[in-house]
C-alpha positions in Angstrom: 166.6 185.7 117.2 166.8 183.0 114.5 164.3 180.3 114.0 167.0 177.7 114.9 167.7 179.5 118.2 164.0 179.7 119.0 163.5 176.0 118.1 166.4 174.9 120.3 165.1 177.0 123.2 161.6 175.6 122.6 162.9 172.0 122.9 165.0 172.8 126.0 162.1 174.5 127.8 159.7 171.7 126.9 162.1 169.0 128.2 162.8 171.0 131.4 159.2 171.5 132.3 158.2 167.9 131.4 161.0 166.4 133.6 160.0 168.7 136.4 157.1 166.2 137.1 154.3 168.5 136.0 151.3 166.7 134.5 151.6 166.5 130.7 148.6 168.8 129.9 149.9 171.5 132.2 153.5 171.1 130.8 152.4 171.6 127.2 150.1 174.5 128.2 152.8 176.2 130.2 155.4 176.0 127.4 152.8 177.4 124.9 152.0 180.3 127.2 155.7 181.1 127.8 156.5 181.4 124.1 153.3 183.2 123.4 154.2 185.8 126.0 157.8 186.3 124.7 157.6 185.7 121.0 154.0 186.5 119.9 151.8 189.6 120.0 150.4 190.4 123.5 146.9 190.2 122.1 147.4 186.5 121.4 147.2 185.8 125.2 143.8 187.4 125.3 142.5 184.8 122.9 144.0 181.6 124.4 140.6 180.3 125.5 139.0 181.0 122.2 141.9 179.4 120.2 141.7 176.2 122.3 138.0 176.0 121.9 138.2 176.5 118.1 140.9 173.9 117.8 138.7 171.4 119.8 135.4 172.3 118.1 135.5 169.2 115.9 132.6 166.8 115.5 135.1 164.0 115.3 136.5 164.8 118.8 132.9 164.6 120.1 133.0 160.9 119.7 135.8 160.5 122.3 133.8 160.9 125.5 131.0 158.8 124.0 133.4 155.9 123.2 134.9 156.3 126.7 131.4 156.1 128.2 130.7 152.8 126.2 134.1 151.4 127.4 133.3 152.4 131.0 129.9 150.7 130.9 131.5 147.4 129.6 134.7 147.7 131.7 132.9 148.3 135.0 130.7 145.3 134.6 131.5 141.6 134.6 131.5 141.5 130.8 135.3 141.2 130.6 135.5 138.3 133.0 132.6 136.5 131.3 134.3 137.0 127.9 137.5 135.6 129.3 135.7 132.7 131.0 133.9 131.8 127.8 137.1 131.8 125.7 139.0 129.8 128.4 136.3 127.1 128.4 136.1 126.9 124.6 139.9 126.8 124.1 140.5 124.4 126.9 142.0 121.7 124.8 144.4 123.9 122.8 148.0 123.8 124.1 148.4 127.0 125.9 144.7 127.6 125.4 144.4 129.6 128.6 147.0 132.1 127.4 145.5 132.2 123.9 142.1 132.8 125.5 143.5 135.8 127.4 145.0 137.2 124.1 141.6 136.8 122.3 139.7 138.2 125.3 141.9 141.3 125.3 141.4 141.8 121.6 137.6 141.5 121.7 137.3 143.6 124.9 139.6 146.2 123.3 137.3 146.4 120.3 134.3 146.9 122.5 135.9 149.3 125.1 138.5 151.1 123.0 140.8 151.5 126.1 144.1 149.8 126.8 144.1 150.3 130.6 140.5 149.2 130.8 141.3 146.1 128.8 144.3 145.2 131.0 142.3 145.8 134.2 139.1 143.9 133.1 140.8 140.8 131.6 143.9 140.8 133.8 142.1 140.8 137.1 140.7 137.4 136.2 143.3 136.1 133.7 146.5 136.7 135.6 145.5 134.8 138.8 144.1 131.9 136.7 147.2 131.6 134.6 149.5 131.7 137.6 147.3 129.1 139.4 147.8 126.8 136.4 151.5 127.1 136.4 152.2 129.9 133.9 155.2 131.9 135.1 154.3 135.3 136.6 156.2 137.3 133.9 154.7 135.3 131.1 151.1 135.9 132.4 151.8 139.6 132.9 153.3 139.9 129.4 150.2 138.3 127.8 147.8 140.8 129.4 150.0 143.9 129.0 150.6 143.2 125.3 147.0 142.2 124.7 145.9 145.5 126.3 147.9 147.5 123.8 145.4 146.5 121.1 143.0 149.0 122.7 144.6 151.8 120.7 144.8 149.8 117.4 141.5 148.1 117.1 138.4 150.3 116.5 137.0 152.3 118.2 140.5 153.7 118.9 140.8 157.1 120.5 144.3 157.3 119.2 143.0 156.8 115.7 140.4 159.5 116.2 143.1 162.0 117.1 145.3 160.9 114.2 142.4 161.4 111.9 142.0 165.0 113.1 145.7 165.8 113.0 146.3 164.3 109.5 142.9 165.2 108.0 142.4 161.5 107.0 139.1 159.6 106.9 138.3 158.2 110.4 136.3 155.3 108.9 139.3 154.3 106.6 141.7 154.5 109.6 139.4 152.3 111.7 139.2 149.8 108.9 143.0 149.9 108.4 143.6 148.9 112.0 141.6 145.7 111.8 144.0 143.7 109.6 147.1 144.5 111.6 145.2 144.0 114.8 144.3 140.4 113.7 147.9 139.9 112.6 149.2 141.0 116.0 146.6 138.7 117.8 147.9 135.8 115.6 151.5 136.6 116.4 150.8 136.9 120.1 148.9 133.6 120.1 151.7 131.8 118.3 154.3 133.0 120.7 152.0 132.1 123.7 151.6 128.5 122.4 155.4 128.3 121.9 156.2 129.7 125.3 153.6 127.4 127.0 155.1 124.4 125.3 158.6 125.4 126.5 157.4 125.9 130.1 155.5 122.6 129.8 158.6 120.7 128.8 160.6 122.4 131.5 158.0 121.3 134.1 158.1 117.7 132.6 161.9 117.6 133.0 161.6 118.6 136.6 159.1 115.7 137.2 161.3 113.2 135.4 164.2 114.4 137.6 162.2 113.5 140.7 160.8 117.1 141.4 157.3 118.2 142.3 154.8 118.4 139.4 153.8 121.8 138.3 150.1 122.8 137.8 151.0 123.5 134.2 151.1 119.7 133.5 147.4 119.3 134.5 144.7 119.2 131.8 141.1 120.3 132.0 138.0 119.3 130.0 134.6 121.0 129.9 131.3 119.6 129.0 129.2 121.0 126.1 126.7 122.3 128.7 129.5 124.3 130.5 130.6 125.8 127.2 127.0 126.8 126.2 126.3 128.3 129.6 128.5 131.3 128.8 126.9 132.2 125.5 123.8 134.1 126.8 126.1 136.5 128.6 128.8 136.9 125.9 126.8 136.9 122.6 124.9 140.1 123.3 128.2 142.1 123.6 129.6 140.5 120.5 126.4 141.5 118.7 126.8 145.0 120.0 130.3 145.1 118.6 129.1 143.8 115.2 126.1 146.2 115.2 128.3 149.3 115.9 130.7 148.3 113.2 127.9 147.8 110.6 126.4 151.1 111.5 129.7 152.9 111.2 131.0 151.3 108.0 127.7 150.8 106.4 127.2 154.6 106.3 124.2 154.3 108.6 125.7 156.7 111.2 128.6 159.1 111.8 131.3 158.2 114.3 129.8 160.4 116.9 126.3 158.9 116.4 127.8 155.4 116.4 129.6 156.1 119.7 126.4 157.4 121.3 124.4 154.5 120.1 127.1 152.1 121.3 127.1 153.7 124.8 123.3 153.5 125.1 123.2 149.9 124.0 126.1 149.0 126.3 124.2 150.5 129.3 121.1 148.6 128.2 123.0 145.3 128.0 124.6 145.6 131.5 121.2 146.5 132.9 119.5 143.4 131.4 122.4 140.9 131.8 124.0 142.0 135.1 121.1 143.9 136.7 123.2 147.1 136.9 120.6 149.7 136.5 120.5 151.5 139.9 122.1 154.9 140.4 124.7 153.4 142.7 125.7 150.9 140.0 125.9 153.6 137.2 127.7 156.3 139.2 131.2 154.7 139.1 130.8 154.4 135.3 129.8 158.0 134.9 132.5 159.2 137.2 135.2 157.2 135.4 133.9 158.6 132.1 134.0 162.2 133.3 137.5 161.8 134.8 139.0 160.1 131.8 137.3 162.4 129.3 138.3 165.5 131.2 141.9 164.4 131.4 142.1 163.4 127.8 140.3 166.5 126.4 142.6 168.7 128.6 145.7 167.0 127.1 144.2 167.4 123.6 143.4 171.1 124.1 146.9 171.9 125.5 148.6 169.8 122.8 146.7 171.6 120.1 147.6 175.0 121.6 151.3 173.8 121.8 151.2 172.8 118.1 149.5 176.0 117.2 152.3 178.0 118.8 154.9 175.9 117.0 153.2 176.7 113.7 152.8 180.4 114.5 156.6 180.6 115.3 157.3 178.7 112.0 159.0 176.0 114.0 157.0 173.0 112.6 157.2 174.3 109.0 161.0 174.9 109.3 161.5 171.5 110.9 159.5 169.8 108.2 161.5 171.7 105.5 164.8 170.7 107.2 163.8 167.1 107.1 162.9 167.4 103.4 166.2 169.1 102.6 168.1 166.2 104.2 167.1 164.3 101.0 166.9 161.0 102.9 166.0 157.9 101.0 162.3 157.2 101.3 162.6 154.3 103.8 165.4 156.0 105.7 163.0 158.9 106.3 160.4 156.5 107.6 162.9 154.8 109.9 164.1 158.1 111.3 160.6 159.2 112.1 159.6 155.9 113.7 162.8 156.0 115.8 161.7 159.5 116.9 158.3 158.1 117.9 159.9 155.3 119.9 162.1 157.8 121.8 159.1 160.1 122.5 157.2 157.0 123.7 159.7 156.8 126.6 158.2 160.0 128.0 154.9 160.8 126.4 151.5 159.2 125.9 150.3 158.5 122.3 147.8 161.4 122.5 150.6 163.9 122.9 153.0 162.3 120.5 150.4 162.5 117.7 149.4 166.1 118.3 152.9 167.4 118.9 154.7 165.6 116.0 152.0 165.6 113.2 152.8 169.1 111.9 156.4 168.2 111.5 156.4 164.6 110.3 153.3 164.4 108.1 154.4 166.9 105.3 157.7 165.1 104.6 155.9 161.7 104.6 153.3 163.0 102.2 156.0 164.4 100.0 157.8 161.1 100.0 154.6 159.4 98.7 153.6 157.4 101.8 150.0 156.6 102.4 149.1 158.5 105.6 146.4 156.0 106.5 148.9 153.2 106.4 151.4 155.3 108.3 148.8 156.0 111.0 148.5 152.3 111.6 152.3 151.8 111.7 152.7 154.7 114.0 150.0 153.4 116.3 151.7 150.0 116.6 155.0 151.8 117.4 153.2 153.9 120.0 151.7 150.7 121.4 155.2 149.6 122.5 155.3 152.8 124.6 152.4 151.5 126.6 154.5 148.5 127.7 158.0 149.7 128.1 159.5 152.0 130.8 159.4 154.7 132.0 155.9 155.6 131.0 154.6 152.1 130.3 151.0 152.7 131.4 150.0 149.1 131.1 153.0 148.0 133.3 151.5 150.0 136.2 148.1 148.6 135.5 149.5 145.1 135.8 151.4 146.0 138.9 148.2 147.3 140.4 146.4 144.0 139.5 149.2 141.7 140.8 151.3 143.7 143.2 153.2 140.6 144.3 154.8 140.2 140.9 158.2 141.9 140.8 158.5 144.7 138.4 161.5 143.1 136.8 159.5 139.9 136.0 156.7 142.0 134.4 159.2 143.9 132.2 161.1 140.7 131.1 157.8 139.0 130.4 156.8 142.0 128.2 160.1 142.2 126.2 159.2 139.3 123.7 155.9 141.0 122.9 157.7 144.3 122.2 160.0 142.5 119.8 157.0 140.9 118.1 155.3 144.3 117.7 158.4 145.8 116.1 158.7 142.9 113.8 155.1 143.4 112.7 156.0 146.9 111.7 158.7 145.6 109.5 156.2 143.1 107.9 153.8 146.0 107.4 156.5 147.9 105.5 157.0 145.0 103.1 153.3 144.0 102.9 151.3 147.3 103.3 148.2 145.5 102.0 147.7 144.0 105.5 146.5 147.5 106.5 145.1 148.8 103.3 143.2 145.9 101.7 140.2 146.1 104.0 139.5 149.9 103.7 140.1 149.6 100.0 137.6 146.8 99.8 134.9 148.5 101.9 135.4 152.2 100.9 137.1 151.9 97.6 140.8 152.2 96.6 142.5 155.6 96.9 144.1 156.6 93.6 147.1 158.5 95.0 149.0 156.7 97.6 
């Protein structure tokens, strides 16, 4: 049987099993075992457990459960609501300040928790009702939170970045730093769109009033005293200092990513114990249970994805596919466009974790041969995968929003998200023309890489 035949059969079996509704980890593991049984030596089945363990025996992967633990500690406390409340009060006089406050709160919370669903849940549970109460349309409010939540896989600490660093053999510290510039850029674009859309809805509401209709809450204004603004600082500043301290420890060379994650988790638990008095066993058990469940699920997907990729490599499928892409002799940017289009299509069905581990052996060699900076590409790929979190049918953040606000029609949520998807894709185009947005900060902190 030729490699082409095996490859087509591999794709067909993978799609068939995935569309059967089987969980992604079991789907990938089942496909790997089937092809190991039929196309690899029988002895390979005896070493499946050992192979998976060896693939996962990475000190970098150790940081994932620790970052999840830190995120659970922050996400299960009132830190997100207090962060949102502080930004709401401080940005009260800015047109659309409530929406901008939600965007900024999502960004800061994502940087502390490192999880998109946790960000959507923590900020959205307070932010969506407040925005709707003040006249923001349901779709607009949902779009702000869903898009802001995607920053959880771009801003450090990002689990997606950790896996990309393992798959591409790139510096995790450099990848984390490379995500900061584009993350700030996206926050700025989201905020600009939020202000523009708020002004549009404000003008529409004003026209209704002039026409004799009822006044919308969006026309009302609020002001807060200096005392009210300062009252939030004692609860918010410690978490911002934690974020700053973790970043300094990581990028200052004071600790490894795993040590930094462990330190961040310990300090996060200490802060919620002091600030929110959450130190009893009954308070901490939900955080520990959430960490165990999410870590187990994620590590299971990682292990099966690595086994899946290993089988592809053993059958020479990934090498042949990469060689085929190279032999197409596509122009440099045409190659990048084709690969990103593939990532977008995969995002309709797969989470970012699986996309990275399944495609890395195929797409990275041609990109490296074409002279692309793989750290820069990791950021671009992450932004493209972010769109997969807010578009159907997977759209994890969509379902989180639906859970928070079940009365908002799904169609309203999707239409509210569409402009943010467009913004994210436009940011990818900008990054292609101005790669320095991603590369200047890691070059500044860690020194420029000679060969890009």
